[in-house]
Backbone atoms as SQL, in Angstrom:
CREATE TABLE atoms (id INTEGER PRIMARY KEY, chain TEXT, resi INTEGER, resn TEXT, atom TEXT, x REAL, y REAL, z REAL);
INSERT INTO atoms VALUES
  (1, 'A', 1, 'MET', 'N', 27.254, -12.881, 42.021),
  (2, 'A', 1, 'MET', 'CA', 27.957, -12.225, 43.119),
  (3, 'A', 1, 'MET', 'C', 27.047, -12.191, 44.339),
  (4, 'A', 2, 'SER', 'N', 27.613, -12.380, 45.495),
  (5, 'A', 2, 'SER', 'CA', 26.810, -12.411, 46.716),
  (6, 'A', 2, 'SER', 'C', 26.598, -11.003, 47.259),
  (7, 'A', 3, 'LYS', 'N', 25.573, -10.887, 48.100),
  (8, 'A', 3, 'LYS', 'CA', 25.236, -9.604, 48.701),
  (9, 'A', 3, 'LYS', 'C', 25.234, -9.759, 50.204),
  (10, 'A', 4, 'ASN', 'N', 25.873, -8.821, 50.890),
  (11, 'A', 4, 'ASN', 'CA', 25.952, -8.823, 52.341),
  (12, 'A', 4, 'ASN', 'C', 24.852, -7.905, 52.884),
  (13, 'A', 5, 'ILE', 'N', 24.080, -8.413, 53.842),
  (14, 'A', 5, 'ILE', 'CA', 22.924, -7.698, 54.382),
  (15, 'A', 5, 'ILE', 'C', 23.126, -7.443, 55.872),
  (16, 'A', 6, 'TYR', 'N', 22.908, -6.190, 56.268),
  (17, 'A', 6, 'TYR', 'CA', 22.945, -5.807, 57.678),
  (18, 'A', 6, 'TYR', 'C', 21.554, -6.033, 58.271),
  (19, 'A', 7, 'VAL', 'N', 21.499, -6.677, 59.437),
  (20, 'A', 7, 'VAL', 'CA', 20.240, -6.929, 60.136),
  (21, 'A', 7, 'VAL', 'C', 20.359, -6.303, 61.523),
  (22, 'A', 8, 'GLY', 'N', 19.647, -5.202, 61.738),
  (23, 'A', 8, 'GLY', 'CA', 19.736, -4.483, 62.993),
  (24, 'A', 8, 'GLY', 'C', 18.503, -4.636, 63.854),
  (25, 'A', 9, 'ASN', 'N', 18.658, -4.322, 65.121),
  (26, 'A', 9, 'ASN', 'CA', 17.592, -4.356, 66.121),
  (27, 'A', 9, 'ASN', 'C', 17.071, -5.771, 66.376),
  (28, 'A', 10, 'LEU', 'N', 17.982, -6.733, 66.319),
  (29, 'A', 10, 'LEU', 'CA', 17.618, -8.123, 66.598),
  (30, 'A', 10, 'LEU', 'C', 17.348, -8.312, 68.090),
  (31, 'A', 11, 'PRO', 'N', 16.406, -9.183, 68.432),
  (32, 'A', 11, 'PRO', 'CA', 16.282, -9.553, 69.851),
  (33, 'A', 11, 'PRO', 'C', 17.620, -10.139, 70.312),
  (34, 'A', 12, 'PHE', 'N', 18.023, -9.841, 71.531),
  (35, 'A', 12, 'PHE', 'CA', 19.328, -10.282, 72.018),
  (36, 'A', 12, 'PHE', 'C', 19.427, -11.799, 72.150),
  (37, 'A', 13, 'SER', 'N', 18.298, -12.491, 72.115),
  (38, 'A', 13, 'SER', 'CA', 18.298, -13.954, 72.228),
  (39, 'A', 13, 'SER', 'C', 18.481, -14.648, 70.875),
  (40, 'A', 14, 'THR', 'N', 18.507, -13.900, 69.782),
  (41, 'A', 14, 'THR', 'CA', 18.595, -14.486, 68.441),
  (42, 'A', 14, 'THR', 'C', 19.915, -15.226, 68.246),
  (43, 'A', 15, 'THR', 'N', 19.820, -16.435, 67.692),
  (44, 'A', 15, 'THR', 'CA', 21.009, -17.242, 67.392),
  (45, 'A', 15, 'THR', 'C', 21.337, -17.148, 65.903),
  (46, 'A', 16, 'ASP', 'N', 22.525, -17.614, 65.531),
  (47, 'A', 16, 'ASP', 'CA', 22.901, -17.669, 64.117),
  (48, 'A', 16, 'ASP', 'C', 21.897, -18.508, 63.328),
  (49, 'A', 17, 'ASP', 'N', 21.488, -19.643, 63.885),
  (50, 'A', 17, 'ASP', 'CA', 20.534, -20.526, 63.198),
  (51, 'A', 17, 'ASP', 'C', 19.184, -19.843, 62.995),
  (52, 'A', 18, 'GLU', 'N', 18.725, -19.095, 63.989),
  (53, 'A', 18, 'GLU', 'CA', 17.450, -18.380, 63.855),
  (54, 'A', 18, 'GLU', 'C', 17.544, -17.289, 62.796),
  (55, 'A', 19, 'LEU', 'N', 18.676, -16.619, 62.728),
  (56, 'A', 19, 'LEU', 'CA', 18.885, -15.600, 61.700),
  (57, 'A', 19, 'LEU', 'C', 18.878, -16.249, 60.320),
  (58, 'A', 20, 'ASN', 'N', 19.538, -17.383, 60.197),
  (59, 'A', 20, 'ASN', 'CA', 19.536, -18.138, 58.949),
  (60, 'A', 20, 'ASN', 'C', 18.110, -18.535, 58.566),
  (61, 'A', 21, 'ASP', 'N', 17.343, -19.031, 59.535),
  (62, 'A', 21, 'ASP', 'CA', 15.963, -19.457, 59.275),
  (63, 'A', 21, 'ASP', 'C', 15.077, -18.297, 58.833),
  (64, 'A', 22, 'LEU', 'N', 15.336, -17.108, 59.331),
  (65, 'A', 22, 'LEU', 'CA', 14.557, -15.928, 58.976),
  (66, 'A', 22, 'LEU', 'C', 14.723, -15.592, 57.490),
  (67, 'A', 23, 'PHE', 'N', 15.944, -15.776, 56.975),
  (68, 'A', 23, 'PHE', 'CA', 16.234, -15.415, 55.586),
  (69, 'A', 23, 'PHE', 'C', 16.091, -16.565, 54.598),
  (70, 'A', 24, 'SER', 'N', 16.128, -17.797, 55.059),
  (71, 'A', 24, 'SER', 'CA', 16.137, -18.948, 54.145),
  (72, 'A', 24, 'SER', 'C', 14.927, -19.044, 53.214),
  (73, 'A', 25, 'PRO', 'N', 13.726, -18.566, 53.586),
  (74, 'A', 25, 'PRO', 'CA', 12.629, -18.638, 52.613),
  (75, 'A', 25, 'PRO', 'C', 12.863, -17.795, 51.352),
  (76, 'A', 26, 'PHE', 'N', 13.829, -16.886, 51.387),
  (77, 'A', 26, 'PHE', 'CA', 14.044, -15.982, 50.264),
  (78, 'A', 26, 'PHE', 'C', 15.119, -16.464, 49.302),
  (79, 'A', 27, 'GLY', 'N', 15.919, -17.459, 49.712),
  (80, 'A', 27, 'GLY', 'CA', 16.943, -17.953, 48.808),
  (81, 'A', 27, 'GLY', 'C', 18.108, -18.602, 49.542),
  (82, 'A', 28, 'THR', 'N', 19.176, -18.810, 48.788),
  (83, 'A', 28, 'THR', 'CA', 20.359, -19.492, 49.303),
  (84, 'A', 28, 'THR', 'C', 21.206, -18.545, 50.139),
  (85, 'A', 29, 'ILE', 'N', 21.558, -19.010, 51.326),
  (86, 'A', 29, 'ILE', 'CA', 22.339, -18.209, 52.261),
  (87, 'A', 29, 'ILE', 'C', 23.750, -18.771, 52.360),
  (88, 'A', 30, 'SER', 'N', 24.732, -17.907, 52.180),
  (89, 'A', 30, 'SER', 'CA', 26.136, -18.315, 52.331),
  (90, 'A', 30, 'SER', 'C', 26.533, -18.330, 53.796),
  (91, 'A', 31, 'SER', 'N', 26.070, -17.310, 54.544),
  (92, 'A', 31, 'SER', 'CA', 26.378, -17.241, 55.969),
  (93, 'A', 31, 'SER', 'C', 25.367, -16.343, 56.668),
  (94, 'A', 32, 'ALA', 'N', 25.171, -16.626, 57.941),
  (95, 'A', 32, 'ALA', 'CA', 24.306, -15.809, 58.800),
  (96, 'A', 32, 'ALA', 'C', 24.968, -15.777, 60.164),
  (97, 'A', 33, 'ARG', 'N', 25.261, -14.559, 60.647),
  (98, 'A', 33, 'ARG', 'CA', 26.005, -14.451, 61.891),
  (99, 'A', 33, 'ARG', 'C', 25.498, -13.291, 62.738),
  (100, 'A', 34, 'VAL', 'N', 25.165, -13.608, 63.981),
  (101, 'A', 34, 'VAL', 'CA', 24.822, -12.592, 64.962),
  (102, 'A', 34, 'VAL', 'C', 26.135, -12.124, 65.579),
  (103, 'A', 35, 'ILE', 'N', 26.332, -10.822, 65.648),
  (104, 'A', 35, 'ILE', 'CA', 27.569, -10.270, 66.188),
  (105, 'A', 35, 'ILE', 'C', 27.498, -10.273, 67.712),
  (106, 'A', 36, 'ARG', 'N', 28.559, -10.773, 68.315),
  (107, 'A', 36, 'ARG', 'CA', 28.605, -10.912, 69.771),
  (108, 'A', 36, 'ARG', 'C', 29.732, -10.076, 70.359),
  (109, 'A', 37, 'ASP', 'N', 29.524, -9.638, 71.584),
  (110, 'A', 37, 'ASP', 'CA', 30.556, -8.905, 72.315),
  (111, 'A', 37, 'ASP', 'C', 31.711, -9.862, 72.592),
  (112, 'A', 38, 'LYS', 'N', 32.927, -9.445, 72.297),
  (113, 'A', 38, 'LYS', 'CA', 34.057, -10.368, 72.441),
  (114, 'A', 38, 'LYS', 'C', 34.428, -10.652, 73.886),
  (115, 'A', 39, 'PHE', 'N', 33.959, -9.830, 74.816),
  (116, 'A', 39, 'PHE', 'CA', 34.277, -10.061, 76.226),
  (117, 'A', 39, 'PHE', 'C', 33.186, -10.847, 76.948),
  (118, 'A', 40, 'THR', 'N', 31.921, -10.532, 76.660),
  (119, 'A', 40, 'THR', 'CA', 30.814, -11.186, 77.382),
  (120, 'A', 40, 'THR', 'C', 30.152, -12.296, 76.578),
  (121, 'A', 41, 'ASP', 'N', 30.400, -12.353, 75.267),
  (122, 'A', 41, 'ASP', 'CA', 29.785, -13.302, 74.342),
  (123, 'A', 41, 'ASP', 'C', 28.269, -13.101, 74.219),
  (124, 'A', 42, 'ARG', 'N', 27.764, -11.947, 74.654),
  (125, 'A', 42, 'ARG', 'CA', 26.338, -11.662, 74.491),
  (126, 'A', 42, 'ARG', 'C', 26.115, -10.969, 73.154),
  (127, 'A', 43, 'SER', 'N', 24.939, -11.185, 72.586),
  (128, 'A', 43, 'SER', 'CA', 24.591, -10.560, 71.317),
  (129, 'A', 43, 'SER', 'C', 24.673, -9.046, 71.432),
  (130, 'A', 44, 'ARG', 'N', 25.102, -8.409, 70.350),
  (131, 'A', 44, 'ARG', 'CA', 25.130, -6.946, 70.307),
  (132, 'A', 44, 'ARG', 'C', 23.872, -6.398, 69.648),
  (133, 'A', 45, 'GLY', 'N', 22.944, -7.291, 69.263),
  (134, 'A', 45, 'GLY', 'CA', 21.662, -6.849, 68.718),
  (135, 'A', 45, 'GLY', 'C', 21.646, -6.612, 67.223),
  (136, 'A', 46, 'PHE', 'N', 22.702, -7.070, 66.543),
  (137, 'A', 46, 'PHE', 'CA', 22.702, -6.973, 65.081),
  (138, 'A', 46, 'PHE', 'C', 23.507, -8.123, 64.500),
  (139, 'A', 47, 'GLY', 'N', 23.366, -8.301, 63.201),
  (140, 'A', 47, 'GLY', 'CA', 24.090, -9.372, 62.541),
  (141, 'A', 47, 'GLY', 'C', 24.204, -9.117, 61.055),
  (142, 'A', 48, 'PHE', 'N', 24.777, -10.093, 60.361),
  (143, 'A', 48, 'PHE', 'CA', 24.957, -9.997, 58.919),
  (144, 'A', 48, 'PHE', 'C', 24.566, -11.314, 58.271),
  (145, 'A', 49, 'VAL', 'N', 23.922, -11.193, 57.118),
  (146, 'A', 49, 'VAL', 'CA', 23.545, -12.361, 56.325),
  (147, 'A', 49, 'VAL', 'C', 24.123, -12.155, 54.934),
  (148, 'A', 50, 'GLU', 'N', 24.762, -13.179, 54.405),
  (149, 'A', 50, 'GLU', 'CA', 25.263, -13.113, 53.043),
  (150, 'A', 50, 'GLU', 'C', 24.439, -14.062, 52.190),
  (151, 'A', 51, 'MET', 'N', 23.846, -13.499, 51.138),
  (152, 'A', 51, 'MET', 'CA', 23.037, -14.304, 50.226),
  (153, 'A', 51, 'MET', 'C', 23.738, -14.362, 48.877),
  (154, 'A', 52, 'GLU', 'N', 23.595, -15.500, 48.203),
  (155, 'A', 52, 'GLU', 'CA', 24.324, -15.733, 46.962),
  (156, 'A', 52, 'GLU', 'C', 23.745, -15.001, 45.758),
  (157, 'A', 53, 'ASN', 'N', 22.447, -14.715, 45.786),
  (158, 'A', 53, 'ASN', 'CA', 21.770, -14.128, 44.632),
  (159, 'A', 53, 'ASN', 'C', 21.280, -12.723, 44.978),
  (160, 'A', 54, 'ASP', 'N', 21.650, -11.742, 44.162),
  (161, 'A', 54, 'ASP', 'CA', 21.279, -10.346, 44.426),
  (162, 'A', 54, 'ASP', 'C', 19.765, -10.130, 44.439),
  (163, 'A', 55, 'GLU', 'N', 19.055, -10.749, 43.504),
  (164, 'A', 55, 'GLU', 'CA', 17.594, -10.583, 43.444),
  (165, 'A', 55, 'GLU', 'C', 16.925, -11.144, 44.695),
  (166, 'A', 56, 'GLU', 'N', 17.368, -12.313, 45.133),
  (167, 'A', 56, 'GLU', 'CA', 16.815, -12.914, 46.354),
  (168, 'A', 56, 'GLU', 'C', 17.127, -12.039, 47.567),
  (169, 'A', 57, 'ALA', 'N', 18.337, -11.482, 47.594),
  (170, 'A', 57, 'ALA', 'CA', 18.728, -10.611, 48.704),
  (171, 'A', 57, 'ALA', 'C', 17.856, -9.360, 48.740),
  (172, 'A', 58, 'GLU', 'N', 17.615, -8.758, 47.590),
  (173, 'A', 58, 'GLU', 'CA', 16.771, -7.561, 47.527),
  (174, 'A', 58, 'GLU', 'C', 15.350, -7.865, 48.000),
  (175, 'A', 59, 'LYS', 'N', 14.835, -9.016, 47.615),
  (176, 'A', 59, 'LYS', 'CA', 13.489, -9.400, 48.052),
  (177, 'A', 59, 'LYS', 'C', 13.458, -9.588, 49.570),
  (178, 'A', 60, 'ALA', 'N', 14.490, -10.227, 50.129),
  (179, 'A', 60, 'ALA', 'CA', 14.561, -10.424, 51.578),
  (180, 'A', 60, 'ALA', 'C', 14.615, -9.082, 52.301),
  (181, 'A', 61, 'ILE', 'N', 15.410, -8.154, 51.790),
  (182, 'A', 61, 'ILE', 'CA', 15.516, -6.826, 52.404),
  (183, 'A', 61, 'ILE', 'C', 14.157, -6.139, 52.393),
  (184, 'A', 62, 'THR', 'N', 13.501, -6.158, 51.252),
  (185, 'A', 62, 'THR', 'CA', 12.199, -5.506, 51.114),
  (186, 'A', 62, 'THR', 'C', 11.148, -6.126, 52.026),
  (187, 'A', 63, 'GLU', 'N', 11.115, -7.446, 52.075),
  (188, 'A', 63, 'GLU', 'CA', 10.085, -8.152, 52.844),
  (189, 'A', 63, 'GLU', 'C', 10.322, -8.106, 54.352),
  (190, 'A', 64, 'LEU', 'N', 11.577, -8.116, 54.773),
  (191, 'A', 64, 'LEU', 'CA', 11.872, -8.236, 56.200),
  (192, 'A', 64, 'LEU', 'C', 12.113, -6.904, 56.913),
  (193, 'A', 65, 'ASP', 'N', 12.472, -5.847, 56.174),
  (194, 'A', 65, 'ASP', 'CA', 12.709, -4.556, 56.814),
  (195, 'A', 65, 'ASP', 'C', 11.414, -4.061, 57.454),
  (196, 'A', 66, 'GLY', 'N', 11.463, -3.764, 58.738),
  (197, 'A', 66, 'GLY', 'CA', 10.283, -3.290, 59.460),
  (198, 'A', 66, 'GLY', 'C', 9.433, -4.400, 60.064),
  (199, 'A', 67, 'LYS', 'N', 9.817, -5.652, 59.822),
  (200, 'A', 67, 'LYS', 'CA', 9.073, -6.781, 60.385),
  (201, 'A', 67, 'LYS', 'C', 9.369, -6.900, 61.887),
  (202, 'A', 68, 'SER', 'N', 8.340, -7.220, 62.660),
  (203, 'A', 68, 'SER', 'CA', 8.524, -7.415, 64.097),
  (204, 'A', 68, 'SER', 'C', 8.971, -8.839, 64.386),
  (205, 'A', 69, 'VAL', 'N', 10.022, -8.955, 65.184),
  (206, 'A', 69, 'VAL', 'CA', 10.520, -10.245, 65.634),
  (207, 'A', 69, 'VAL', 'C', 10.792, -10.101, 67.127),
  (208, 'A', 70, 'GLY', 'N', 10.097, -10.885, 67.929),
  (209, 'A', 70, 'GLY', 'CA', 10.305, -10.832, 69.375),
  (210, 'A', 70, 'GLY', 'C', 10.115, -9.436, 69.939),
  (211, 'A', 71, 'GLU', 'N', 9.090, -8.750, 69.519),
  (212, 'A', 71, 'GLU', 'CA', 8.741, -7.396, 69.977),
  (213, 'A', 71, 'GLU', 'C', 9.754, -6.333, 69.577),
  (214, 'A', 72, 'ARG', 'N', 10.612, -6.638, 68.620),
  (215, 'A', 72, 'ARG', 'CA', 11.552, -5.641, 68.092),
  (216, 'A', 72, 'ARG', 'C', 11.314, -5.513, 66.598),
  (217, 'A', 73, 'VAL', 'N', 11.419, -4.308, 66.083),
  (218, 'A', 73, 'VAL', 'CA', 11.220, -4.053, 64.659),
  (219, 'A', 73, 'VAL', 'C', 12.580, -4.074, 63.974),
  (220, 'A', 74, 'LEU', 'N', 12.739, -5.016, 63.043),
  (221, 'A', 74, 'LEU', 'CA', 14.020, -5.194, 62.363),
  (222, 'A', 74, 'LEU', 'C', 14.343, -4.030, 61.440),
  (223, 'A', 75, 'LYS', 'N', 15.613, -3.709, 61.361),
  (224, 'A', 75, 'LYS', 'CA', 16.118, -2.713, 60.418),
  (225, 'A', 75, 'LYS', 'C', 17.087, -3.460, 59.497),
  (226, 'A', 76, 'ILE', 'N', 16.691, -3.579, 58.240),
  (227, 'A', 76, 'ILE', 'CA', 17.464, -4.399, 57.307),
  (228, 'A', 76, 'ILE', 'C', 17.831, -3.571, 56.088),
  (229, 'A', 77, 'GLN', 'N', 19.112, -3.643, 55.719),
  (230, 'A', 77, 'GLN', 'CA', 19.591, -2.921, 54.542),
  (231, 'A', 77, 'GLN', 'C', 20.847, -3.588, 54.025),
  (232, 'A', 78, 'GLU', 'N', 21.233, -3.208, 52.815),
  (233, 'A', 78, 'GLU', 'CA', 22.481, -3.730, 52.280),
  (234, 'A', 78, 'GLU', 'C', 23.615, -3.210, 53.163),
  (235, 'A', 79, 'ALA', 'N', 24.526, -4.097, 53.521),
  (236, 'A', 79, 'ALA', 'CA', 25.647, -3.724, 54.391),
  (237, 'A', 79, 'ALA', 'C', 26.606, -2.823, 53.633),
  (238, 'A', 80, 'ARG', 'N', 27.113, -1.836, 54.330),
  (239, 'A', 80, 'ARG', 'CA', 28.141, -0.967, 53.756),
  (240, 'A', 80, 'ARG', 'C', 29.486, -1.654, 53.942),
  (241, 'A', 81, 'PRO', 'N', 30.417, -1.404, 53.034),
  (242, 'A', 81, 'PRO', 'CA', 31.750, -1.995, 53.200),
  (243, 'A', 81, 'PRO', 'C', 32.396, -1.503, 54.487),
  (244, 'A', 82, 'ARG', 'N', 33.156, -2.375, 55.121),
  (245, 'A', 82, 'ARG', 'CA', 33.877, -1.985, 56.341),
  (246, 'A', 82, 'ARG', 'C', 34.903, -0.935, 56.006),
  (247, 'A', 83, 'GLN', 'N', 35.016, 0.036, 56.890),
  (248, 'A', 83, 'GLN', 'CA', 36.039, 1.059, 56.719),
  (249, 'A', 83, 'GLN', 'C', 37.123, 0.828, 57.750),
  (250, 'A', 84, 'ASP', 'N', 38.337, 1.050, 57.327),
  (251, 'A', 84, 'ASP', 'CA', 39.450, 0.926, 58.254),
  (252, 'A', 84, 'ASP', 'C', 39.356, 2.069, 59.255),
  (253, 'A', 85, 'ARG', 'N', 39.209, 1.719, 60.517),
  (254, 'A', 85, 'ARG', 'CA', 39.079, 2.739, 61.557),
  (255, 'A', 85, 'ARG', 'C', 40.425, 3.066, 62.175),
  (256, 'A', 86, 'GLY', 'N', 41.497, 2.605, 61.580),
  (257, 'A', 86, 'GLY', 'CA', 42.827, 2.896, 62.083),
  (258, 'A', 86, 'GLY', 'C', 43.179, 2.033, 63.271),
  (259, 'A', 87, 'GLY', 'N', 44.377, 2.179, 63.714),
  (260, 'A', 87, 'GLY', 'CA', 44.851, 1.402, 64.858),
  (261, 'A', 87, 'GLY', 'C', 44.205, 1.872, 66.149),
  (262, 'A', 88, 'ARG', 'N', 44.197, 1.004, 67.106),
  (263, 'A', 88, 'ARG', 'CA', 43.629, 1.324, 68.426),
  (264, 'A', 88, 'ARG', 'C', 44.719, 1.205, 69.464),
  (265, 'A', 89, 'GLY', 'N', 44.907, 2.259, 70.206),
  (266, 'A', 89, 'GLY', 'CA', 45.875, 2.187, 71.302),
  (267, 'A', 89, 'GLY', 'C', 47.287, 1.983, 70.815),
  (268, 'A', 90, 'GLY', 'N', 48.145, 1.652, 71.733),
  (269, 'A', 90, 'GLY', 'CA', 49.543, 1.408, 71.372),
  (270, 'A', 90, 'GLY', 'C', 50.284, 2.699, 71.135),
  (271, 'A', 91, 'ARG', 'N', 51.508, 2.548, 70.761),
  (272, 'A', 91, 'ARG', 'CA', 52.353, 3.719, 70.528),
  (273, 'A', 91, 'ARG', 'C', 52.726, 3.802, 69.068),
  (274, 'A', 92, 'ASN', 'N', 52.823, 5.014, 68.595),
  (275, 'A', 92, 'ASN', 'CA', 53.290, 5.228, 67.225),
  (276, 'A', 92, 'ASN', 'C', 54.739, 5.647, 67.301),
  (277, 'A', 93, 'PHE', 'N', 55.623, 4.846, 66.757),
  (278, 'A', 93, 'PHE', 'CA', 57.049, 5.166, 66.788),
  (279, 'A', 93, 'PHE', 'C', 57.482, 5.694, 65.459);
């Protein structure tokens, strides 16, 4: 089973490929994505990495949490499941 990892406090210049490269020494990566603002397309300073192996993911979390990248200290942890935040705007009929 794969594990989804939250990567916070990323330098705003970080690309998906750079995020992938950061985690690839620890194991097989299913996906690596920097989250971008949907209006400006600029990085929001965090992303998610999905790794295929739980043990490799745990090692990556342990090794990379608190590591400095581009003068920013990364905050890395297992991602929490998304919660439904309900509808936004509009009318309820």
